[in-house]
C-alpha positions in Angstrom: 0.0 -0.2 0.0 1.5 3.5 -0.9 1.2 6.5 1.3 -1.3 9.1 0.4 0.3 12.1 -1.5 1.0 15.0 0.8 -1.5 17.7 0.6 -1.3 19.5 3.7 1.9 20.9 5.3 1.9 22.1 8.8 4.7 24.6 9.7 5.3 25.3 13.3 7.9 24.9 16.1 8.4 22.5 19.0 6.8 23.7 22.2 4.2 25.8 20.5 0.7 25.2 22.1 -1.1 26.5 19.0 1.1 24.0 16.8 0.0 21.1 19.1 -3.6 22.2 18.6 -3.1 22.5 14.8 -1.4 19.3 14.5 -4.1 17.4 16.4 -6.7 18.9 13.8 -4.7 18.3 10.7 -3.7 14.8 11.8 -7.5 13.7 12.5 -8.9 15.4 9.4 -6.1 14.1 7.2 -6.6 10.4 8.4 -10.4 10.6 8.1 -10.1 11.9 4.5 -7.0 9.7 3.4 -4.8 12.7 2.7 -1.2 12.8 3.2 0.5 15.4 5.4 3.9 16.5 6.7 5.2 18.8 9.4 8.0 21.3 9.0 9.7 23.5 11.7 10.6 27.0 11.2 13.5 26.5 13.3 15.1 24.0 11.1 14.8 25.9 8.0 16.0 29.6 7.6 13.7 30.2 4.5 10.6 28.8 6.6 11.6 31.1 9.4 12.1 34.2 7.5 8.7 33.8 5.7 6.3 32.2 8.5 8.0 32.6 11.9 5.4 35.3 12.8 2.3 33.3 11.9 2.9 29.9 13.1 1.4 27.4 12.9 0.8 27.9 9.2 -1.0 25.3 7.1 -0.6 24.9 3.4 -2.9 23.0 1.4 -1.5 21.7 -1.9 1.5 24.2 -1.5 -0.7 27.3 -1.0 -1.2 29.0 2.4 -4.5 28.0 3.8 -4.6 29.2 7.5 -2.3 30.5 10.2 -2.4 30.7 13.8 -5.3 28.4 14.1 -6.7 25.6 11.8 -10.4 25.7 11.2 -11.6 22.3 10.7 -14.5 23.0 8.6 -12.3 25.1 6.2 -9.7 22.3 6.2 -12.3 19.9 5.0 -13.7 22.1 2.6 -10.3 22.8 0.8 -9.3 19.1 0.9 -12.7 18.3 -0.9 -11.2 20.0 -4.1 -9.1 17.8 -6.2 -5.4 18.9 -6.1 -4.6 21.4 -8.9 -8.0 22.6 -9.4 -7.9 25.6 -7.1 
């Protein structure tokens, strides 16, 4: 069985309570919808830190910014209902 393609990227940092909450939402919704997701740390990548450090956690759907600070579960589900490449 092949893993699901990554559609959601969560950008955050260790020890961030908002990131912990966002991770739980992304993980749950992705699992329910069979969507792949990844997590990246602003502390491990200078480019991510430069671009996103003031907005973490940031979620990207299909490579485009979706939300920051909080993940709205209904909005995430709606975005993932659209096939990749059609937005």
